[in-house]
PQR file of N, CA, C, O and H, with PARSE charges and radii, in Angstrom:
ATOM      1  N   MET A   1       0.816  -1.194   0.000 -0.4000 1.5000
ATOM      2  CA  MET A   1       0.000   0.000   0.000 -0.0000 2.0000
ATOM      3  C   MET A   1       0.863   1.263   0.000  0.5500 1.7000
ATOM      4  O   MET A   1       0.490   2.262  -0.615 -0.5500 1.4000
ATOM      5  N   THR A   2       2.000   1.231   0.676 -0.4000 1.5000
ATOM      6  CA  THR A   2       2.892   2.385   0.706 -0.0000 2.0000
ATOM      7  C   THR A   2       3.358   2.744  -0.695  0.5500 1.7000
ATOM      8  O   THR A   2       3.448   3.922  -1.039 -0.5500 1.4000
ATOM      9  H   THR A   2       2.303   0.420   1.175  0.4000 1.0000
ATOM     10  N   GLN A   3       3.653   1.743  -1.497 -0.4000 1.5000
ATOM     11  CA  GLN A   3       4.119   1.991  -2.854 -0.0000 2.0000
ATOM     12  C   GLN A   3       3.047   2.720  -3.666  0.5500 1.7000
ATOM     13  O   GLN A   3       3.364   3.637  -4.425 -0.5500 1.4000
ATOM     14  H   GLN A   3       3.581   0.785  -1.218  0.4000 1.0000
ATOM     15  N   VAL A   4       1.810   2.329  -3.517 -0.4000 1.5000
ATOM     16  CA  VAL A   4       0.711   2.977  -4.234 -0.0000 2.0000
ATOM     17  C   VAL A   4       0.564   4.425  -3.764  0.5500 1.7000
ATOM     18  O   VAL A   4       0.367   5.330  -4.575 -0.5500 1.4000
ATOM     19  H   VAL A   4       1.553   1.585  -2.901  0.4000 1.0000
ATOM     20  N   ALA A   5       0.662   4.636  -2.459 -0.4000 1.5000
ATOM     21  CA  ALA A   5       0.564   5.998  -1.921 -0.0000 2.0000
ATOM     22  C   ALA A   5       1.715   6.859  -2.423  0.5500 1.7000
ATOM     23  O   ALA A   5       1.506   8.013  -2.798 -0.5500 1.4000
ATOM     24  H   ALA A   5       0.823   3.901  -1.800  0.4000 1.0000
ATOM     25  N   ASN A   6       2.933   6.311  -2.435 -0.4000 1.5000
ATOM     26  CA  ASN A   6       4.090   7.059  -2.931 -0.0000 2.0000
ATOM     27  C   ASN A   6       3.915   7.422  -4.401  0.5500 1.7000
ATOM     28  O   ASN A   6       4.244   8.535  -4.810 -0.5500 1.4000
ATOM     29  H   ASN A   6       3.103   5.373  -2.130  0.4000 1.0000
ATOM     30  N   PHE A   7       3.398   6.488  -5.193 -0.4000 1.5000
ATOM     31  CA  PHE A   7       3.195   6.751  -6.619 -0.0000 2.0000
ATOM     32  C   PHE A   7       2.130   7.830  -6.814  0.5500 1.7000
ATOM     33  O   PHE A   7       2.263   8.695  -7.681 -0.5500 1.4000
ATOM     34  H   PHE A   7       3.130   5.584  -4.860  0.4000 1.0000
ATOM     35  N   GLY A   8       1.090   7.772  -6.014 -0.4000 1.5000
ATOM     36  CA  GLY A   8       0.046   8.801  -6.082 -0.0000 2.0000
ATOM     37  C   GLY A   8       0.596  10.176  -5.761  0.5500 1.7000
ATOM     38  O   GLY A   8       0.278  11.151  -6.443 -0.5500 1.4000
ATOM     39  H   GLY A   8       0.982   7.069  -5.310  0.4000 1.0000
ATOM     40  N   LYS A   9       1.422  10.262  -4.726 -0.4000 1.5000
ATOM     41  CA  LYS A   9       2.049  11.534  -4.367 -0.0000 2.0000
ATOM     42  C   LYS A   9       2.958  12.021  -5.491  0.5500 1.7000
ATOM     43  O   LYS A   9       3.006  13.216  -5.784 -0.5500 1.4000
ATOM     44  H   LYS A   9       1.681   9.471  -4.172  0.4000 1.0000
ATOM     45  N   ALA A  10       3.674  11.098  -6.115 -0.4000 1.5000
ATOM     46  CA  ALA A  10       4.572  11.462  -7.217 -0.0000 2.0000
ATOM     47  C   ALA A  10       3.775  12.010  -8.399  0.5500 1.7000
ATOM     48  O   ALA A  10       4.193  12.984  -9.025 -0.5500 1.4000
ATOM     49  H   ALA A  10       3.635  10.128  -5.877  0.4000 1.0000
ATOM     50  N   LEU A  11       2.645  11.401  -8.707 -0.4000 1.5000
ATOM     51  CA  LEU A  11       1.823  11.886  -9.813 -0.0000 2.0000
ATOM     52  C   LEU A  11       1.283  13.284  -9.533  0.5500 1.7000
ATOM     53  O   LEU A  11       1.267  14.134 -10.423 -0.5500 1.4000
ATOM     54  H   LEU A  11       2.306  10.609  -8.198  0.4000 1.0000
ATOM     55  N   VAL A  12       0.845  13.524  -8.309 -0.4000 1.5000
ATOM     56  CA  VAL A  12       0.343  14.851  -7.939 -0.0000 2.0000
ATOM     57  C   VAL A  12       1.465  15.880  -8.023  0.5500 1.7000
ATOM     58  O   VAL A  12       1.267  16.979  -8.542 -0.5500 1.4000
ATOM     59  H   VAL A  12       0.858  12.834  -7.585  0.4000 1.0000
ATOM     60  N   ALA A  13       2.640  15.525  -7.512 -0.4000 1.5000
ATOM     61  CA  ALA A  13       3.782  16.444  -7.563 -0.0000 2.0000
ATOM     62  C   ALA A  13       4.191  16.723  -9.002  0.5500 1.7000
ATOM     63  O   ALA A  13       4.534  17.855  -9.341 -0.5500 1.4000
ATOM     64  H   ALA A  13       2.801  14.633  -7.090  0.4000 1.0000
ATOM     65  N   GLU A  14       4.158  15.706  -9.846 -0.4000 1.5000
ATOM     66  CA  GLU A  14       4.536  15.887 -11.249 -0.0000 2.0000
ATOM     67  C   GLU A  14       3.527  16.780 -11.965  0.5500 1.7000
ATOM     68  O   GLU A  14       3.911  17.620 -12.778 -0.5500 1.4000
ATOM     69  H   GLU A  14       3.879  14.786  -9.571  0.4000 1.0000
ATOM     70  N   ALA A  15       2.263  16.608 -11.674 -0.4000 1.5000
ATOM     71  CA  ALA A  15       1.246  17.485 -12.262 -0.0000 2.0000
ATOM     72  C   ALA A  15       1.500  18.930 -11.843  0.5500 1.7000
ATOM     73  O   ALA A  15       1.357  19.842 -12.657 -0.5500 1.4000
ATOM     74  H   ALA A  15       1.950  15.925 -11.013  0.4000 1.0000
ATOM     75  N   GLY A  16       1.873  19.146 -10.594 -0.4000 1.5000
ATOM     76  CA  GLY A  16       2.197  20.486 -10.111 -0.0000 2.0000
ATOM     77  C   GLY A  16       3.408  21.064 -10.820  0.5500 1.7000
ATOM     78  O   GLY A  16       3.438  22.253 -11.137 -0.5500 1.4000
ATOM     79  H   GLY A  16       1.989  18.405  -9.933  0.4000 1.0000
ATOM     80  N   ALA A  17       4.407  20.227 -11.070 -0.4000 1.5000
ATOM     81  CA  ALA A  17       5.612  20.675 -11.775 -0.0000 2.0000
ATOM     82  C   ALA A  17       5.272  21.087 -13.200  0.5500 1.7000
ATOM     83  O   ALA A  17       5.792  22.083 -13.703 -0.5500 1.4000
ATOM     84  H   ALA A  17       4.382  19.261 -10.812  0.4000 1.0000
ATOM     85  N   ILE A  18       4.409  20.332 -13.842 -0.4000 1.5000
ATOM     86  CA  ILE A  18       4.005  20.644 -15.214 -0.0000 2.0000
ATOM     87  C   ILE A  18       3.215  21.955 -15.251  0.5500 1.7000
ATOM     88  O   ILE A  18       3.455  22.812 -16.100 -0.5500 1.4000
ATOM     89  H   ILE A  18       3.987  19.524 -13.433  0.4000 1.0000
ATOM     90  N   VAL A  19       2.277  22.095 -14.322 -0.4000 1.5000
ATOM     91  CA  VAL A  19       1.458  23.303 -14.271 -0.0000 2.0000
ATOM     92  C   VAL A  19       2.317  24.533 -13.989  0.5500 1.7000
ATOM     93  O   VAL A  19       2.045  25.613 -14.514 -0.5500 1.4000
ATOM     94  H   VAL A  19       2.082  21.398 -13.632  0.4000 1.0000
ATOM     95  N   SER A  20       3.347  24.377 -13.167 -0.4000 1.5000
ATOM     96  CA  SER A  20       4.206  25.524 -12.838 -0.0000 2.0000
ATOM     97  C   SER A  20       5.206  25.843 -13.944  0.5500 1.7000
ATOM     98  O   SER A  20       5.978  26.795 -13.827 -0.5500 1.4000
ATOM     99  H   SER A  20       3.568  23.499 -12.741  0.4000 1.0000
ATOM    100  N   GLY A  21       5.195  25.055 -15.014 -0.4000 1.5000
ATOM    101  CA  GLY A  21       6.019  25.365 -16.166 -0.0000 2.0000
ATOM    102  C   GLY A  21       7.406  24.751 -16.175  0.5500 1.7000
ATOM    103  O   GLY A  21       8.242  25.141 -16.990 -0.5500 1.4000
ATOM    104  H   GLY A  21       4.568  24.282 -15.109  0.4000 1.0000
ATOM    105  N   GLN A  22       7.670  23.805 -15.293 -0.4000 1.5000
ATOM    106  CA  GLN A  22       8.979  23.157 -15.301 -0.0000 2.0000
ATOM    107  C   GLN A  22       9.132  22.313 -16.561  0.5500 1.7000
ATOM    108  O   GLN A  22       8.188  21.660 -17.005 -0.5500 1.4000
ATOM    109  H   GLN A  22       6.991  23.488 -14.631  0.4000 1.0000
ATOM    110  N   ASP A  23      10.327  22.336 -17.124 -0.4000 1.5000
ATOM    111  CA  ASP A  23      10.612  21.536 -18.308 -0.0000 2.0000
ATOM    112  C   ASP A  23      10.592  20.055 -17.955  0.5500 1.7000
ATOM    113  O   ASP A  23      10.976  19.682 -16.847 -0.5500 1.4000
ATOM    114  H   ASP A  23      11.094  22.866 -16.763  0.4000 1.0000
ATOM    115  N   PRO A  24      10.151  19.206 -18.881 -0.5600 1.5000
ATOM    116  CA  PRO A  24      10.173  17.758 -18.614  0.2800 2.0000
ATOM    117  C   PRO A  24      11.613  17.242 -18.552  0.5500 1.7000
ATOM    118  O   PRO A  24      12.543  17.891 -19.033 -0.5500 1.4000
ATOM    119  N   VAL A  25      11.770  16.094 -17.967 -0.4000 1.5000
ATOM    120  CA  VAL A  25      13.073  15.437 -17.899 -0.0000 2.0000
ATOM    121  C   VAL A  25      13.424  14.956 -19.305  0.5500 1.7000
ATOM    122  O   VAL A  25      12.613  14.308 -19.966 -0.5500 1.4000
ATOM    123  H   VAL A  25      11.015  15.567 -17.576  0.4000 1.0000
ATOM    124  N   THR A  26      14.627  15.275 -19.756 -0.4000 1.5000
ATOM    125  CA  THR A  26      15.068  14.796 -21.064 -0.0000 2.0000
ATOM    126  C   THR A  26      15.436  13.319 -20.951  0.5500 1.7000
ATOM    127  O   THR A  26      15.651  12.814 -19.850 -0.5500 1.4000
ATOM    128  H   THR A  26      15.286  15.802 -19.219  0.4000 1.0000
ATOM    129  N   SER A  27      15.506  12.638 -22.070 -0.4000 1.5000
ATOM    130  CA  SER A  27      15.877  11.222 -22.041 -0.0000 2.0000
ATOM    131  C   SER A  27      17.299  11.049 -21.517  0.5500 1.7000
ATOM    132  O   SER A  27      17.590  10.068 -20.833 -0.5500 1.4000
ATOM    133  H   SER A  27      15.331  13.049 -22.965  0.4000 1.0000
ATOM    134  N   GLU A  28      18.188  11.995 -21.833 -0.4000 1.5000
ATOM    135  CA  GLU A  28      19.556  11.931 -21.325 -0.0000 2.0000
ATOM    136  C   GLU A  28      19.598  12.111 -19.805  0.5500 1.7000
ATOM    137  O   GLU A  28      20.321  11.398 -19.110 -0.5500 1.4000
ATOM    138  H   GLU A  28      17.951  12.791 -22.389  0.4000 1.0000
ATOM    139  N   GLU A  29      18.818  13.066 -19.295 -0.4000 1.5000
ATOM    140  CA  GLU A  29      18.762  13.287 -17.856 -0.0000 2.0000
ATOM    141  C   GLU A  29      18.163  12.060 -17.148  0.5500 1.7000
ATOM    142  O   GLU A  29      18.642  11.660 -16.087 -0.5500 1.4000
ATOM    143  H   GLU A  29      18.230  13.646 -19.860  0.4000 1.0000
ATOM    144  N   GLN A  30      17.134  11.479 -17.729 -0.4000 1.5000
ATOM    145  CA  GLN A  30      16.530  10.286 -17.139 -0.0000 2.0000
ATOM    146  C   GLN A  30      17.551   9.154 -17.106  0.5500 1.7000
ATOM    147  O   GLN A  30      17.650   8.433 -16.113 -0.5500 1.4000
ATOM    148  H   GLN A  30      16.746  11.804 -18.591  0.4000 1.0000
ATOM    149  N   HIS A  31      18.305   8.998 -18.180 -0.4000 1.5000
ATOM    150  CA  HIS A  31      19.330   7.957 -18.231 -0.0000 2.0000
ATOM    151  C   HIS A  31      20.391   8.192 -17.156  0.5500 1.7000
ATOM    152  O   HIS A  31      20.807   7.247 -16.486 -0.5500 1.4000
ATOM    153  H   HIS A  31      18.224   9.584 -18.987  0.4000 1.0000
ATOM    154  N   GLN A  32      20.832   9.435 -16.983 -0.4000 1.5000
ATOM    155  CA  GLN A  32      21.832   9.761 -15.965 -0.0000 2.0000
ATOM    156  C   GLN A  32      21.316   9.444 -14.572  0.5500 1.7000
ATOM    157  O   GLN A  32      22.056   8.924 -13.737 -0.5500 1.4000
ATOM    158  H   GLN A  32      20.494  10.203 -17.527  0.4000 1.0000
ATOM    159  N   ARG A  33      20.048   9.754 -14.317 -0.4000 1.5000
ATOM    160  CA  ARG A  33      19.446   9.437 -13.013 -0.0000 2.0000
ATOM    161  C   ARG A  33      19.432   7.926 -12.786  0.5500 1.7000
ATOM    162  O   ARG A  33      19.770   7.445 -11.705 -0.5500 1.4000
ATOM    163  H   ARG A  33      19.446  10.176 -14.996  0.4000 1.0000
ATOM    164  N   LEU A  34      19.039   7.196 -13.812 -0.4000 1.5000
ATOM    165  CA  LEU A  34      18.962   5.739 -13.689 -0.0000 2.0000
ATOM    166  C   LEU A  34      20.334   5.123 -13.444  0.5500 1.7000
ATOM    167  O   LEU A  34      20.450   4.162 -12.683 -0.5500 1.4000
ATOM    168  H   LEU A  34      18.764   7.586 -14.690  0.4000 1.0000
ATOM    169  N   VAL A  35      21.372   5.659 -14.074 -0.4000 1.5000
ATOM    170  CA  VAL A  35      22.733   5.177 -13.839 -0.0000 2.0000
ATOM    171  C   VAL A  35      23.113   5.386 -12.377  0.5500 1.7000
ATOM    172  O   VAL A  35      23.729   4.515 -11.764 -0.5500 1.4000
ATOM    173  H   VAL A  35      21.278   6.440 -14.692  0.4000 1.0000
ATOM    174  N   ILE A  36      22.748   6.537 -11.819 -0.4000 1.5000
ATOM    175  CA  ILE A  36      23.004   6.797 -10.398 -0.0000 2.0000
ATOM    176  C   ILE A  36      22.284   5.753  -9.548  0.5500 1.7000
ATOM    177  O   ILE A  36      22.869   5.191  -8.622 -0.5500 1.4000
ATOM    178  H   ILE A  36      22.247   7.244 -12.317  0.4000 1.0000
ATOM    179  N   CYS A  37      21.029   5.497  -9.858 -0.4000 1.5000
ATOM    180  CA  CYS A  37      20.243   4.518  -9.097 -0.0000 2.0000
ATOM    181  C   CYS A  37      20.864   3.126  -9.151  0.5500 1.7000
ATOM    182  O   CYS A  37      20.954   2.429  -8.141 -0.5500 1.4000
ATOM    183  H   CYS A  37      20.553   5.954 -10.610  0.4000 1.0000
ATOM    184  N   MET A  38      21.287   2.739 -10.345 -0.4000 1.5000
ATOM    185  CA  MET A  38      21.817   1.390 -10.514 -0.0000 2.0000
ATOM    186  C   MET A  38      23.105   1.162  -9.719  0.5500 1.7000
ATOM    187  O   MET A  38      23.470   0.017  -9.453 -0.5500 1.4000
ATOM    188  H   MET A  38      21.214   3.305 -11.166  0.4000 1.0000
ATOM    189  N   SER A  39      23.794   2.238  -9.340 -0.4000 1.5000
ATOM    190  CA  SER A  39      25.012   2.096  -8.545 -0.0000 2.0000
ATOM    191  C   SER A  39      24.731   2.144  -7.044  0.5500 1.7000
ATOM    192  O   SER A  39      25.653   2.019  -6.238 -0.5500 1.4000
ATOM    193  H   SER A  39      23.497   3.168  -9.556  0.4000 1.0000
ATOM    194  N   CYS A  40      23.483   2.321  -6.669 -0.4000 1.5000
ATOM    195  CA  CYS A  40      23.088   2.471  -5.262 -0.0000 2.0000
ATOM    196  C   CYS A  40      22.818   1.109  -4.616  0.5500 1.7000
ATOM    197  O   CYS A  40      22.337   0.185  -5.272 -0.5500 1.4000
ATOM    198  H   CYS A  40      22.734   2.423  -7.323  0.4000 1.0000
ATOM    199  N   ASN A  41      23.128   0.999  -3.341 -0.4000 1.5000
ATOM    200  CA  ASN A  41      22.871  -0.238  -2.588 -0.0000 2.0000
ATOM    201  C   ASN A  41      21.378  -0.533  -2.436  0.5500 1.7000
ATOM    202  O   ASN A  41      20.996  -1.678  -2.194 -0.5500 1.4000
ATOM    203  H   ASN A  41      23.518   1.750  -2.808  0.4000 1.0000
ATOM    204  N   PHE A  42      20.539   0.483  -2.575 -0.4000 1.5000
ATOM    205  CA  PHE A  42      19.094   0.296  -2.421 -0.0000 2.0000
ATOM    206  C   PHE A  42      18.396  -0.078  -3.724  0.5500 1.7000
ATOM    207  O   PHE A  42      17.190  -0.321  -3.726 -0.5500 1.4000
ATOM    208  H   PHE A  42      20.849   1.413  -2.772  0.4000 1.0000
ATOM    209  N   TYR A  43      19.129  -0.128  -4.825 -0.4000 1.5000
ATOM    210  CA  TYR A  43      18.560  -0.495  -6.126 -0.0000 2.0000
ATOM    211  C   TYR A  43      18.543  -2.012  -6.236  0.5500 1.7000
ATOM    212  O   TYR A  43      19.562  -2.672  -6.035 -0.5500 1.4000
ATOM    213  H   TYR A  43      20.110   0.069  -4.824  0.4000 1.0000
ATOM    214  N   ASP A  44      17.376  -2.558  -6.557 -0.4000 1.5000
ATOM    215  CA  ASP A  44      17.255  -4.009  -6.680 -0.0000 2.0000
ATOM    216  C   ASP A  44      16.314  -4.352  -7.825  0.5500 1.7000
ATOM    217  O   ASP A  44      15.098  -4.185  -7.724 -0.5500 1.4000
ATOM    218  H   ASP A  44      16.548  -2.022  -6.720  0.4000 1.0000
ATOM    219  N   ASN A  45      16.898  -4.832  -8.910 -0.4000 1.5000
ATOM    220  CA  ASN A  45      16.115  -5.329 -10.038 -0.0000 2.0000
ATOM    221  C   ASN A  45      15.071  -4.313 -10.526  0.5500 1.7000
ATOM    222  O   ASN A  45      13.913  -4.660 -10.758 -0.5500 1.4000
ATOM    223  H   ASN A  45      17.885  -4.967  -8.992  0.4000 1.0000
ATOM    224  N   GLY A  46      15.500  -3.066 -10.674 -0.4000 1.5000
ATOM    225  CA  GLY A  46      14.619  -2.045 -11.206 -0.0000 2.0000
ATOM    226  C   GLY A  46      13.813  -1.269 -10.193  0.5500 1.7000
ATOM    227  O   GLY A  46      13.097  -0.335 -10.555 -0.5500 1.4000
ATOM    228  H   GLY A  46      16.441  -2.785 -10.486  0.4000 1.0000
ATOM    229  N   ARG A  47      13.917  -1.637  -8.927 -0.4000 1.5000
ATOM    230  CA  ARG A  47      13.141  -0.970  -7.878 -0.0000 2.0000
ATOM    231  C   ARG A  47      14.055  -0.399  -6.801  0.5500 1.7000
ATOM    232  O   ARG A  47      15.164  -0.882  -6.573 -0.5500 1.4000
ATOM    233  H   ARG A  47      14.498  -2.396  -8.633  0.4000 1.0000
ATOM    234  N   CYS A  48      13.553   0.640  -6.152 -0.4000 1.5000
ATOM    235  CA  CYS A  48      14.240   1.206  -4.997 -0.0000 2.0000
ATOM    236  C   CYS A  48      13.712   0.500  -3.750  0.5500 1.7000
ATOM    237  O   CYS A  48      12.502   0.445  -3.526 -0.5500 1.4000
ATOM    238  H   CYS A  48      12.652   1.032  -6.337  0.4000 1.0000
ATOM    239  N   LEU A  49      14.611  -0.032  -2.952 -0.4000 1.5000
ATOM    240  CA  LEU A  49      14.199  -0.731  -1.740 -0.0000 2.0000
ATOM    241  C   LEU A  49      13.697   0.227  -0.660  0.5500 1.7000
ATOM    242  O   LEU A  49      13.023  -0.208   0.274 -0.5500 1.4000
ATOM    243  H   LEU A  49      15.594   0.013  -3.134  0.4000 1.0000
ATOM    244  N   LEU A  50      14.007   1.517  -0.765 -0.4000 1.5000
ATOM    245  CA  LEU A  50      13.529   2.484   0.220 -0.0000 2.0000
ATOM    246  C   LEU A  50      12.095   2.925  -0.052  0.5500 1.7000
ATOM    247  O   LEU A  50      11.253   2.905   0.846 -0.5500 1.4000
ATOM    248  H   LEU A  50      14.555   1.870  -1.523  0.4000 1.0000
ATOM    249  N   CYS A  51      11.820   3.323  -1.287 -0.4000 1.5000
ATOM    250  CA  CYS A  51      10.478   3.845  -1.592 -0.0000 2.0000
ATOM    251  C   CYS A  51       9.601   2.833  -2.320  0.5500 1.7000
ATOM    252  O   CYS A  51       8.381   2.992  -2.368 -0.5500 1.4000
ATOM    253  H   CYS A  51      12.504   3.339  -2.017  0.4000 1.0000
ATOM    254  N   GLY A  52      10.208   1.798  -2.884 -0.4000 1.5000
ATOM    255  CA  GLY A  52       9.443   0.777  -3.596 -0.0000 2.0000
ATOM    256  C   GLY A  52       9.120   1.127  -5.038  0.5500 1.7000
ATOM    257  O   GLY A  52       8.466   0.353  -5.737 -0.5500 1.4000
ATOM    258  H   GLY A  52      11.199   1.669  -2.845  0.4000 1.0000
ATOM    259  N   CYS A  53       9.575   2.293  -5.485 -0.4000 1.5000
ATOM    260  CA  CYS A  53       9.234   2.750  -6.838 -0.0000 2.0000
ATOM    261  C   CYS A  53       9.975   1.984  -7.923  0.5500 1.7000
ATOM    262  O   CYS A  53      11.086   1.492  -7.727 -0.5500 1.4000
ATOM    263  H   CYS A  53      10.105   2.922  -4.917  0.4000 1.0000
ATOM    264  N   ASN A  54       9.320   1.904  -9.071 -0.4000 1.5000
ATOM    265  CA  ASN A  54       9.956   1.430 -10.287 -0.0000 2.0000
ATOM    266  C   ASN A  54      10.807   2.583 -10.785  0.5500 1.7000
ATOM    267  O   ASN A  54      10.283   3.652 -11.095 -0.5500 1.4000
ATOM    268  H   ASN A  54       8.417   2.304  -9.230  0.4000 1.0000
ATOM    269  N   MET A  55      12.103   2.380 -10.865 -0.4000 1.5000
ATOM    270  CA  MET A  55      13.004   3.482 -11.165 -0.0000 2.0000
ATOM    271  C   MET A  55      12.975   3.899 -12.625  0.5500 1.7000
ATOM    272  O   MET A  55      13.332   5.036 -12.934 -0.5500 1.4000
ATOM    273  H   MET A  55      12.529   1.512 -10.613  0.4000 1.0000
ATOM    274  N   ASP A  56      12.563   3.024 -13.535 -0.4000 1.5000
ATOM    275  CA  ASP A  56      12.392   3.435 -14.932 -0.0000 2.0000
ATOM    276  C   ASP A  56      11.332   4.534 -15.010  0.5500 1.7000
ATOM    277  O   ASP A  56      11.457   5.459 -15.813 -0.5500 1.4000
ATOM    278  H   ASP A  56      12.273   2.100 -13.283  0.4000 1.0000
ATOM    279  N   ALA A  57      10.305   4.439 -14.197 -0.4000 1.5000
ATOM    280  CA  ALA A  57       9.248   5.451 -14.187 -0.0000 2.0000
ATOM    281  C   ALA A  57       9.661   6.679 -13.372  0.5500 1.7000
ATOM    282  O   ALA A  57       9.545   7.810 -13.843 -0.5500 1.4000
ATOM    283  H   ALA A  57      10.203   3.688 -13.545  0.4000 1.0000
ATOM    284  N   LYS A  58      10.138   6.452 -12.158 -0.4000 1.5000
ATOM    285  CA  LYS A  58      10.420   7.564 -11.250 -0.0000 2.0000
ATOM    286  C   LYS A  58      11.491   8.507 -11.792  0.5500 1.7000
ATOM    287  O   LYS A  58      11.392   9.719 -11.602 -0.5500 1.4000
ATOM    288  H   LYS A  58      10.232   5.533 -11.776  0.4000 1.0000
ATOM    289  N   THR A  59      12.502   7.978 -12.458 -0.4000 1.5000
ATOM    290  CA  THR A  59      13.571   8.832 -12.966 -0.0000 2.0000
ATOM    291  C   THR A  59      13.090   9.774 -14.064  0.5500 1.7000
ATOM    292  O   THR A  59      13.791  10.724 -14.412 -0.5500 1.4000
ATOM    293  H   THR A  59      12.582   6.993 -12.612  0.4000 1.0000
ATOM    294  N   GLY A  60      11.922   9.526 -14.605 -0.4000 1.5000
ATOM    295  CA  GLY A  60      11.359  10.389 -15.633 -0.0000 2.0000
ATOM    296  C   GLY A  60      10.485  11.512 -15.098  0.5500 1.7000
ATOM    297  O   GLY A  60      10.011  12.347 -15.868 -0.5500 1.4000
ATOM    298  H   GLY A  60      11.353   8.754 -14.322  0.4000 1.0000
ATOM    299  N   PHE A  61      10.266  11.544 -13.789 -0.4000 1.5000
ATOM    300  CA  PHE A  61       9.434  12.582 -13.183 -0.0000 2.0000
ATOM    301  C   PHE A  61      10.306  13.755 -12.756  0.5500 1.7000
ATOM    302  O   PHE A  61      11.232  13.582 -11.963 -0.5500 1.4000
ATOM    303  H   PHE A  61      10.651  10.866 -13.163  0.4000 1.0000
ATOM    304  N   ARG A  62      10.023  14.933 -13.267 -0.4000 1.5000
ATOM    305  CA  ARG A  62      10.765  16.153 -12.909 -0.0000 2.0000
ATOM    306  C   ARG A  62      10.736  16.381 -11.403  0.5500 1.7000
ATOM    307  O   ARG A  62      11.741  16.788 -10.821 -0.5500 1.4000
ATOM    308  H   ARG A  62       9.271  15.074 -13.911  0.4000 1.0000
ATOM    309  N   SER A  63       9.618  16.129 -10.780 -0.4000 1.5000
ATOM    310  CA  SER A  63       9.436  16.430  -9.364 -0.0000 2.0000
ATOM    311  C   SER A  63      10.005  15.358  -8.436  0.5500 1.7000
ATOM    312  O   SER A  63      10.064  15.564  -7.223 -0.5500 1.4000
ATOM    313  H   SER A  63       8.801  15.798 -11.253  0.4000 1.0000
ATOM    314  N   ALA A  64      10.424  14.222  -8.985 -0.4000 1.5000
ATOM    315  CA  ALA A  64      10.899  13.107  -8.154 -0.0000 2.0000
ATOM    316  C   ALA A  64      12.268  13.400  -7.556  0.5500 1.7000
ATOM    317  O   ALA A  64      13.082  14.113  -8.143 -0.5500 1.4000
ATOM    318  H   ALA A  64      10.377  14.055  -9.970  0.4000 1.0000
ATOM    319  N   LYS A  65      12.499  12.846  -6.398 -0.4000 1.5000
ATOM    320  CA  LYS A  65      13.781  12.955  -5.701 -0.0000 2.0000
ATOM    321  C   LYS A  65      14.253  11.557  -5.324  0.5500 1.7000
ATOM    322  O   LYS A  65      13.458  10.634  -5.141 -0.5500 1.4000
ATOM    323  H   LYS A  65      11.838  12.267  -5.921  0.4000 1.0000
ATOM    324  N   CYS A  66      15.557  11.433  -5.215 -0.4000 1.5000
ATOM    325  CA  CYS A  66      16.146  10.171  -4.758 -0.0000 2.0000
ATOM    326  C   CYS A  66      15.753   9.951  -3.291  0.5500 1.7000
ATOM    327  O   CYS A  66      15.920  10.847  -2.464 -0.5500 1.4000
ATOM    328  H   CYS A  66      16.203  12.183  -5.364  0.4000 1.0000
ATOM    329  N   ALA A  67      15.240   8.779  -2.974 -0.4000 1.5000
ATOM    330  CA  ALA A  67      14.823   8.480  -1.610 -0.0000 2.0000
ATOM    331  C   ALA A  67      16.002   8.347  -0.654  0.5500 1.7000
ATOM    332  O   ALA A  67      15.877   8.648   0.533 -0.5500 1.4000
ATOM    333  H   ALA A  67      15.104   8.051  -3.646  0.4000 1.0000
ATOM    334  N   ALA A  68      17.138   7.901  -1.161 -0.4000 1.5000
ATOM    335  CA  ALA A  68      18.322   7.715  -0.304 -0.0000 2.0000
ATOM    336  C   ALA A  68      19.025   9.032  -0.040  0.5500 1.7000
ATOM    337  O   ALA A  68      19.352   9.349   1.103 -0.5500 1.4000
ATOM    338  H   ALA A  68      17.239   7.656  -2.126  0.4000 1.0000
ATOM    339  N   THR A  69      19.256   9.789  -1.079 -0.4000 1.5000
ATOM    340  CA  THR A  69      19.962  11.073  -0.980 -0.0000 2.0000
ATOM    341  C   THR A  69      19.326  12.034  -1.975  0.5500 1.7000
ATOM    342  O   THR A  69      19.727  12.066  -3.138 -0.5500 1.4000
ATOM    343  H   THR A  69      18.990   9.532  -2.008  0.4000 1.0000
ATOM    344  N   PRO A  70      18.342  12.818  -1.541 -0.5600 1.5000
ATOM    345  CA  PRO A  70      17.622  13.687  -2.472  0.2800 2.0000
ATOM    346  C   PRO A  70      18.504  14.609  -3.321  0.5500 1.7000
ATOM    347  O   PRO A  70      18.091  15.017  -4.407 -0.5500 1.4000
ATOM    348  N   ALA A  71      19.691  14.938  -2.856 -0.4000 1.5000
ATOM    349  CA  ALA A  71      20.556  15.822  -3.629 -0.0000 2.0000
ATOM    350  C   ALA A  71      21.222  15.104  -4.814  0.5500 1.7000
ATOM    351  O   ALA A  71      21.835  15.747  -5.667 -0.5500 1.4000
ATOM    352  H   ALA A  71      20.027  14.607  -1.975  0.4000 1.0000
ATOM    353  N   LYS A  72      21.099  13.779  -4.863 -0.4000 1.5000
ATOM    354  CA  LYS A  72      21.726  13.031  -5.974 -0.0000 2.0000
ATOM    355  C   LYS A  72      21.140  13.440  -7.311  0.5500 1.7000
ATOM    356  O   LYS A  72      21.875  13.608  -8.285 -0.5500 1.4000
ATOM    357  H   LYS A  72      20.601  13.257  -4.171  0.4000 1.0000
ATOM    358  N   TRP A  73      19.831  13.603  -7.373 -0.4000 1.5000
ATOM    359  CA  TRP A  73      19.173  14.047  -8.608 -0.0000 2.0000
ATOM    360  C   TRP A  73      17.834  14.666  -8.295  0.5500 1.7000
ATOM    361  O   TRP A  73      17.127  15.100  -9.204 -0.5500 1.4000
ATOM    362  H   TRP A  73      19.234  13.468  -6.583  0.4000 1.0000
TER
END
């Protein structure tokens, strides 16, 4: 249930980012974020063990932050 709640919050935050005029994440930026995730101890088979998110999806959200270290991306 936590994963569903986190995804819902991410969708609301992303809608807010779009409405406020933030540029979407480029494919290169998404790839760079995913590379960071894949080197993390909390990354497991496409998911973050901290937030439970699918990282292929989460790395594409402008409003998303890294659950382990938000300053990473």
